[in-house]
N, C-alpha and C positions, 0 to 999 in steps of 0.2 A: 504494500499500500503506499504510497507516494508521504510524504511529510502533509499536501495539500489536504489529501481529503483521508488523514489521523486526522486533524482537527475538528476534519467538518465534521469527523465520527466523534470525536468528544464533544466538541462542542454538543450535539442531536441527544446524547448519553443523557442521562438520569442523574440528578449530585444526590447523592446520600448523605448530606450534610446537616446535622440534625435529624437524620431519618427515627423514625418513631418503630416498633417493630410492634406488631402486637400477632395471639394465635389463639383458637379453639384447644381446646383441651389434649388429643392425641399428634397434635404438633407443636406442642409449645416448647416441649425440649431440645427439639432440633429448630426451634426460634430465638429461644431462652441461649443456643449454643450460638448462633448468627450476633444475636446482640453484645454479648459478651466479648468475644471476636471483633464486633465494629469499636466496641467501648478501645481495646490494647492501641487501634489505632486512631483513639481521638474520636471517635466521631457518636457523640451521644444524644438523645433523643433534645430537641427544642426548642421550649413554648409553640404550643401551635401546631409541634407538627408538619413544615414544611411539603414532608413527604413520609410519605405512610406505608413500610412493608406488610403487607397484612397475610397471615397464612389463614387457612383456610384446609381441611381435609375433606375431596373428594374417593368414597374406595377404589372409582373405579378406576381409577389411574395405576394403583398397584404397587409397584417402588418404586414409580415415575411419578413426575413432578411437569407443572405447566405454573409460568411465567408470564404475567404479560402487563402491561403501562396503561393504566387509567384514569388520567389526571393525576394529580397529586398520587395516589396510592397506585402498589405496581404489589397486584393481584398474586399471592404465591400458592396455588393448590395443589396441595400434596394429597397421595394417595393412604400414606399408613404415615405412624409414628416416623419412623426413619429415612423416612421421604423427608421428612424437613429437613433431617442434618445435609441429605443429599442435596437439595435445593440451596440452602444454607453454603457448602463445598462451590455449587457453579455459581453464586453469587460473589464470592470471593475470590474466588478466580476469575472473573471481570470484571475484577478494579485496578481501576490506575487510579491512586490517590482517595480522592471520593468518587470519581465520577463510574458509573457501571456502564459497562456497554451493551448494552441492551437497546437494539436499535427495533425490537418486533419481537412477534411469542416467540418461546422457546418451551417446546414441548417434545423433553426429554425420558426417557425406562431406560435397563440395564438390556443387557442381551442376556449374559448367561445369570443363573436363579442363585451360583453362588460364588460369593466373593469375599479373600476373607485373608486375612493374616495371624499365623501364629505369633504368640508375646511368652518365650519361654522366659519364667521369673526361677531360673534354675542358675547352678554357679559356674556352670561352662558356655554362657551367656553374658555378649562382651558388652553389656549396660542393662538388659533391663533387672537383672538381681538386684543392681542397687538401686534402684529408682522407690520413689513413696510411693503412700497411693492416690498422690495426687499426680505428679509425674506421670502415671499409671492410664487413669482417666483422663490424660491431657491428651495420650495418645489413643486412646481408643479415639478420644472426639474426632484426632488427624485421621486417624482411618477413615471414621464416619466420612468425614469432609470429602474424601477422594472417595466415594462411593461402595467400598467394604460394606456387605451388615450379615460378615459372622466375623465374628473373635474366638479364635482356639488360641484355649490353657495348659499348657506343659501340667499334666500329675506331678505330685514330690515325690512321686515313687522311680523317675528313674534313673540313666545307668551311671548321673551325676554324685558328684558330695554328699552326704546329707542336707546341709545347708550352707548359704555362701557364706563369709565372713562380712560382705560390707552392705548385706540385709539390713535395711533400716528397718522392716518387720519382719516376722516370720513366714517363711512362703508361703504357707497353707492363707494365711492373713490375706497377705500381697493378692493370692489370686481372686481369693472370691470377696474382696477390694475392686481388683478390674471384672471380674464376670460381674457384680451391682452397676458398675459405670457402665456398661455394654447395656446393659436388661433393662436401664433407667434411659439409654438412648432410643432402645425399640431394635436395637441391634442381636442379635444369635447369637448366644452364650456356646461354645465347644472347648469341650475334654479331649487334651492328648492324653494317650491312658498307653504305656509301656507295659507289658506284660512280663515281668523277668525271672516267674520263680519255676519251678517244678513241679510239672501241673499233672506227670505222673502219679505224684502224692498227695494220698488224700487231702492228707492236712494243710498241704499247703495251696491248695483248691480253696478248700474252707477257709484258708486268712487273705487271700485272694479278694472271695466272697464277702466278708467282713468287711477288709480295709475301704473296698470301693464301694458300697453298701454308707458306710460310713462320712466319706469324704460329700460324696452327690448329695448324702440329706443335705448338706450348711449350704447349696447352689442356691442361689436366686432363682435358678432358672434355669435349663438345660436343653438345647436341642440338639444336640450331637455328641458323642462321642465316637471318636477315634483311636481304632487298636492297629498301632502297627506289628504288621510279620514276620518282623524285625528292623535293624534300626534304633532303635536296639530291640531286644525281642527273637529267643531263639527256639521256642517251640511248633514243632510238626504241623503242618494243616490239620489232621483229625484234633489231636486231641484240644488245639486250637478253637477249633468252631465249637468244640463242645465246650470248653469254658463259656465262649462270647453265650452260650445258649443260654449254661444256666445267671452267667452279668445278664443278661436280660430281664429275670423278673425283679429286681432289686429296682434297677435302674425306668423299666415300665410302669413300676408300683407309684415311684415317685413323679415323673414327670412320661407321661402316660403316650406322646406323641413322641417322643425324642426317636430320635436315628442313630443308629448304627453300623455303622461302617471299619471296613479293615483292608489294611494296603497287603498287595502281592513282596515286599521288598525283602530281602536275603534268603531267600531258595531260592535251592540249588537245581538243577534241572528236574530231579527229580520233587525234589520240593515244592517245584512250583505244579508240579504235571499234578499232583493229590489235592496241591490249593486251588484250582481250578476246577476236578472233579467236586470237592466242598462247593465251591462257591454256583457251580451249575446244577447243583443238585436245590438250591433257593434255600435256604433254611430261611424260616417267618418274620424271624429278627432278623433279618443280615439288608439294612437301606440303597448301599453304592459299594464300590469299591473301588478306593483310592491309590492314585500311580503315584510313589514319588521315587526319589532317590534309595539307590542300590538295587535295584528292579530289572531281573536279566532277561525280561520281556520288552520289547519296544510298546508303544501305546495304543501303533495301528493295529502291534497284536493284541493289545488286550480289545479292541475295538470290536476283531475278527471275531471272540473268543467271548463275550462276552452280551453280543446284541442283541438285544430283548430278553436279557435275561437278566442283568442287572446295572442298574445305573454308574458311571465311571468319573472321577472327580482325581482335578491332579492335584499333588501334592511338590509344586515345584520349588527346588533348590535356587533360591533366589541373591542368596547370604555367599558360597565359595563360587571361586573362579577356578580355583586346580582340585586332585585328587578330590570332586565332585560331580553332581544332574548336571552338568549344562560346563560343560568345563573351558580354559579360553584355550582354544587346542593349540594357536600357536604364539604362545602367551613365552616374551624375551626372560631368559631364566634368572638376567639383572631384578628383574622386577620379582619372580618367584621367591629367589634367596630373598630380598629384601621384606616385599608388603607382602608376604604371604599366601598362607589359602583363604584369610578371612580379611578382606582388604575393601576401600569404599570403593564400592566396586562399581559405577553406571555406568551402564552396558547396552544403549538401547537399541541398532541394530540387532544383536545378539539378542535380545530378550524380544523383538519383536520376532525373528527367525523361529525363536523358542514357541514363541504364543503359538503361531502361524503354525509351529509340526505339532503341537497338542492339543490345544485344545478343541477339533473340531469333533464331535461327538460325543463332549463332556459335557457336565452342566456346572460345569465351573471349577474356580480354585480355592485354596486352602494355602498362601503361600508361605515354605518354612523359613525364617530366618531366623539367626540368631543374634540379633538386636538390632541398632540404626544402621550401620554398614550395608546398607542395599536398599536404603530407603529411594532413590531414585529407580529400584526395578521393583519394588513393590507397586509405585502410583504409579509407573509403568503396567505392570499387570492388571491393577484394580479399571486404570485407565481403560486400556484395551476391554477388561471384561464387560464394563460398560458401552462402551462403543470398537469393534473391531476396526474402525477404518479409521479410529485415532491416530493425527501421525505425528513424533515424535517430540517435535516444536511445538504441536497447541498443548503438546500433555506437558511438556515442562514448562511452561509460559502461565499456567496457569497454577502449578506448585508454584514459580517463582513469587506467582500472586499471592496466593493463600500464606506461603511461607515465610520471604524472603523480603522482598515490595520494591525488586530491580527489576525489571525485565529483559535485560543485556544477562539472565542467569541462564532463560533461555537456550540459548548457546552454549551450556557447558556441559552439559551430561553426557552428549553427542563427540564434543570438542576433549574431553573426558576421558571417551572412549579412543579413540585416532592418537589418544597421546599412548598406546600399550599398541601401539603397530609397528611390530622390524623394530632393531636398533636402537636404545632409548637412546644413545650417543649422535644416532642422525636424525632423530624424528624432531621438527622445527617443528611438531602442531604445539611440543609439549611449553617449549619459550613461552608463542603464541598465548597459549590457556592460562598459563601464569599469569603475563599479560591484564589478559580477561577480567582475573579474577580478586588481584588487585587491584580493577578501577572499577570495581563492586561498590555499590554504595547501597546497601543494605538499610531497609527502613530498624527507624529505633523500637520498631515493635518485633522485626526478624527473629526467628528464635535458633537452634545450635545446630541449624545444615547445614546454618551458611557458612559457618566454620568446617563443617565435613568436608565439601568439598573445595576451601580456599588448602584444610588438610593434605587433600587428595593430591589437586597439583600442584603444593607444594615438594609431595611427597618425589610427584612423577620429576621431579627439577632438580631433585639432589638427587634420584637416581641416573639423570642423562649426565652431571659431571662429573660424577662418582666412578660408572662406569667407561665413562672415555677416558679417566688419569689411571684407571685398572687395566686396563687396553692398551694405554703406550707406558705401561709399567711392565707390564707383561710381554710385550713385544718388545721392550728394550735390555729387558733378562734375558730371554733368549736369544736374539742378535749377540748380546756379548758372548753367550756362553756356544754361539755356536759357533764364532770367533776361538777360539780355547787352541786348536793349533794353529794358529798364527798368532796370537800373544799370549798364551800358554794357560795356562788352569788358575791359577792361582788369581793374576789379574782376572782371565776370567768368570769369575765368580765372583771376586771385589763389584766389577762392574755391574753385576748382575741386582746384588745384595743393594749395593748404592739405586737402582731403579726400583728398588721397592721400597724405600728408605722415604722417600720424598715427603713430606708431610701432605693436610690438605692447604688447598688452597683456602686464601683467608674466604673468597664468595658463595665457599662450599659451606667451611662454615657456619658464615652468619643466613646460608636457607635451615641449615641445621637447628638456626636457633629460632629461628619461623616455626619451623617445624615442631618446635618444644613450647612454644607457647601459646600454637593454633591445640595441638595434644593437651594440655590447662585447664584450656577453654573448655576443650569440648569435654573436659571430666567434669570442670565448675556446671556445665548448664546439662549438657545430655550422663554427665556419667560414665562417659564412655569410657572403657577400660584396657589403655592404649599403647599401655606398660606394666609386668608384671611385677618389680622392687618399686614403680612408683605409684600404680593407680591399681594394684590385687588383680590385674586381670590370672584368670584361673593355668592359663598355657601361652607360650607365647602365640602358639595357632592361633589361638582367640583372636584374631583382632590385636594382639598385642606388639606391632610391631614397628611403634618407636624404640623400639629392643632389638633392631633388627637394622634398623637405619640405618648405622656407620657400619655396617657387619664389611669383612673384608670382601673385594669381588675379586683378588688377584689369585694366584696359585703361588703366592708365597709361602705358605708355610708346607705346602706339599712340596713343593720343592728344595725348601732347607735339605731336610733327611738326605736327599738327593743328590743333593749338589754336593755334601758332607763323603757318600759313597762313594762319588768321583772321585774323591780325590785321595783316595785311598790307593790305586794300585800304583805299584811301586817306581811305574815311569813314567814319564811325564806325554807319552805316545799315548799310554793307556786313557792316563788322565783327560788325556785333551779328547780324545775319540768319546770315551765315556761323556763327555759335557756337550762335545756336538750334537752324540744320540739323544741327550735329554733334551736339551733344545729342538728336537726335529718329531717330535710325538706324531705327527703324523705319517713319519716312518715313510718322508716322499724320497728319501738317499736312493730307497729300495724298489722306486715306486712302485707302490702301495697306493690299491684306492682306497679312501678313505670318507668315515661318514661319521661328525663326529652330530648326534643324531638326538641330541638335547639341544643342538641353539639351531636357534634360525638360521638360513642360511651359507648352511657347513653344513648341508646333507642330499650332495649332490645323486645320492642311488635310492631315498627314500621315497616312496610311495605312497603323497600325504593322502588317499582316498575319498571321499565327496566335500571334507570342510566343512567347516562351522555355519554355514547360511542354509545349505543342502539338511546338513546331520548335524543340530545343535548337542546332542546327543554324544554325538564323536563315536556312533556305536558302529562306524565305518571308513574311521577316518582315523589318522595315526594321532598320536599328542603327544607333548611336549608336557615332562613334566621334572620332578626338582625331587632329589632322596633326602631322607628327615634328618641333613647333617647340612656342616657350611664347610668353605673352602678355608677355616681355621681349623677346621680339626684333620685338617690336614687331605682332608678330600680335594685332589684336583678337578675346576668346572668341570672340566669333560666326562669327568665322570661321577660326579654330582648330577649333573643334567642327562634325562636319557627321553627316549620317542617308548610309544608304547602302545597299544589296543586291548580293547578291552574283548570279554568274554570272547568266544570263537573265531572272532572276526584273527587272522594273522597279523606280523607286522609283517610290512614285507619293503623289500630290496629290488633294485634292477638293472641290471649291471647288460652293455654288450664290450665284448671280450677280444681280441687278437685270436683270431679257430687257430685249436690247438692247444697242445701241452695239460697239466692241471694246474691247480689253483689250493692255495690254502688261505682258508678262511679263519680271521682271529678276531674274538671278540669279547669290549668289558660286559657282562651281567651281572647291571645293579642299578639298584631302585630303591623302595619303601624294602622294610625290614619284615615283608615276610615274608614267604619260600613258597610259589609253585612253580608244580612241575611247568618243562619246559622243552619242546626239543625244534630241532631245525632241519627245514626241506631245502634240497635246493633241485630246481625246474621237476621240482612235483617226488624225487627222491629222498627219503632219512636220508641222514648224513650226520644225525645229532640223535640217538632213544631220549625220548621222554626222563628226562632225570627232572633232580633237585637241585638249587641251587647250594654250594659246598662251603659257599663264603659272601659277604658282601662289600668288595664285589670280588664279583669271580674271574678268573680272567681264563679263554677255552678259546681253544687253536681245533680246528677241523680242517681234514685236506678233506678235497674237494674231486672226487678221479675227475680223468683226462677226457671221458667216456660224456659224460654231462657236457660238456662246450665249446662241442666240437664244431657247434652251430656258430658259438660266438657271442650266443646270448643267455645269460645263468640270471633267473629267478628265486631269489634268495626264501624265505617264508619263514618267521620263527613262531611258530605255533604251541600255545599252551593247551590246557585236559579241555575236554568237553566238558560239560555240565555246570560250570565252575556257578556258585551266587553269589551273594554282597554284590558291591561294586565293579567284580569281575576284573581289576588289575592285578596284573605280572606279569604278562611277558615284556618286561622291560628291561628296553637295551640301553646300553650306553654310547660303545661306540663299534664301527668295525674298521676293519683294514681285509679287503682282499689280493693275498700278493700272490706273481708265478714262483712255484714251485723249484728249487732249484741246488742242487749239493749240500748249499750252504743253509739251504731253509728247509727241514727235513719233514717238517709240520707234524711233529709225534706224539702232539699231544702236553710236551714238554715245557710251550710256553710262561711266564713269567704273570707276562701283564710289563706294558710298556715304560 
């Protein structure tokens, strides 16, 4: 819109200065919410009410609302109690200052029946466990303003610590207070109830029944209970469904209409087949199946299996960036090692792709959140569930007007997503995005969200600077080692050590100080736990990435003992040769075809698959990951980072080779600290039988018979055991070398690593 048209639109828009808000009974809570938020903006009723926002209930509108202007009155018609909050959210999302962008009648209703979020008041959560009941009630209000109709609370029986040391009130009290806040606004109250006992034991069944009945007896309302099949939980489908049939009795005695949902999470192939059989038997208590993380079957498979049998609902993981249901498949390791699994993670394009992939054929979703880090992703899912055609820019503009007060925020979610593309040292979007966040001028009523996105922008800029410096240091150190035959081993090692000893630049330290200040503000305003020692986070992986902001990103620690070992031989030529070999991890001196599989841009032979847009869950793609270690632990970056595929999807590499001759495959088998068996196939023939990894990392050497490469093409496949459950992760390979066999290279399995 041109500047002239914008001015005309604003001139035609009604001013809410001095507005009075009035409402009938059912709409009163939502209208009062609007009045409170207007008061925060300095908009209070004036004598004579120059404009009146009049709420009235019209049940025919269902969950929707209609807004129209009639002289000095703006009529807000709502279908039910919570619809008043939705109308309030629309009004706040269309305000600039006191002006309301209302050029004509508005009619709006949600596309999906279930639109919710999980508020986990538990020790692992990155914020909510430290919130007061008043803060939790405001979050419920924010969800309602964004269009949510269901608030899911995690029962205090999960696999966490019994209580959070940060909790201002006991978890049970906070959960019930949040339930009351949701019920007051007319939102549905839901409970996420993991089942963690051994239900082969009658005493455990009886104890679960008693605990469940006692908990729900205190709820003011309960519209649905969600029972995960796994994550957490480990009960086989037959006893699980038998138990749920027993828990239905106390639930429906207290809340006759409450739904019961069960998820397909965690099961292996055999368990999933048994789960399908239980669902298709259609027990009378079963209302729907919800589909979330650690589910081996795709949503398309669920649709095919349960069409006409039971409704489907989604449980999307909007919180995590890696080791997750919706992973960043090409996330640069510099970000993954520092910002970690639970960062501030606005991903407009990725979430739009995930919604388009998963939402069709379902009745809606309740998002799996771990606190406030996924604020944008949740807002986008809620907006798309209301209107699947909503554009990210429009969603962001409404978000800015509801919570921040500067329209320039609308460009920020997409800009932050673009900052995570490619090498951070070369991504100019990072600097531009930092400039945008610095220029933002939030309104005086803005909440913690402005600091959330500033924190992420500053963190990206810090990573970009530190990664560039780390790369330069590594390059200088390896160049010095490569010169050992010319300069001598002692001088080469001294030069390498000097390269790693360079201090952080003043501009880098200034960015870190800004990051610390923003973390402190987020603790003060939103109790966000961005550090374990400073703010009491349960674990660094649970959002506490301030603790890794200055982590070493070089191979300094890994190279130190190797350089010392290279200086041990008694002759100078041997020492110099050892240092030169240390500088050449890719073994290019022997003509190796090398892939650093966990580093974007260094995987020339990796087949990446469908990719994030077409395959949001990575079921048919390769995914970059990082192990549960740091360079400071002595792991080289090339070992820390890996490519992986999920479930039965092999990790594939493809080569074009000179005809003739035998080849040798070397690979670094490294990744997360759990074991799954893996085999290797070359052009479809098994060259390494299924086996477990002996250590982490493990260095494997396998000969490739000459007959397999006679046509000059080679396809390698790293294949996991079929039928896995859980997250399906396990075929994780960090590096590969393909070398021609020679007399010097026997390829007898005795290789000990680079």
